[in-house]
C-alpha positions, -999 to 999 in steps of 0.1 A, spaced: 0 0 0 28 24 9 45 18 -25 13 27 -43 9 59 -22 45 69 -28 43 63 -65 11 84 -67 26 113 -49 58 110 -71 36 115 -101 17 144 -85 50 161 -76 61 159 -112 29 174 -125 31 201 -99 66 210 -110 55 210 -147 26 233 -139 45 257 -116 78 259 -134 67 253 -170 31 267 -167 19 236 -185 -18 240 -176 -20 272 -195 -5 257 -227 -26 267 -257 -13 239 -279 -45 222 -292 -33 200 -320 -28 165 -305 6 160 -320 19 194 -309 6 190 -273 23 156 -270 55 169 -285 57 199 -262 49 176 -232 77 153 -242 101 182 -245 91 195 -210 98 161 -195 132 159 -212 141 193 -199 129 185 -165 150 153 -164 180 172 -176 176 198 -149 172 172 -122 204 155 -133 224 187 -135 246 192 -105 264 223 -117 237 247 -103 225 244 -67 188 248 -61 154 238 -73 141 235 -109 131 272 -111 164 284 -98 183 262 -123 161 275 -152 168 311 -143 205 304 -138 208 287 -172 187 314 -189 212 340 -176 244 321 -185 247 309 -220 279 289 -213 263 268 -186 233 262 -209 255 250 -237 275 228 -214 243 212 -201 230 207 -237 263 192 -248 263 168 -219 229 155 -228 
């Protein structure tokens, strides 16, 4: 029972991050293929940010840091 509860809240936490940091709920993509492709890209970026250890902080802190520093962004993209 505990495994099921933890798995559920793990998914909920991911959706919360996608909504808060990527504003996914306000996405205006209506074509099915476009919406799916954007969701996939958001998941890839989220996973890359989680694996990145060069910037200390949460996902929103990492996104801001990488937006401000092109060199760090290019290093992260090259590492992926």
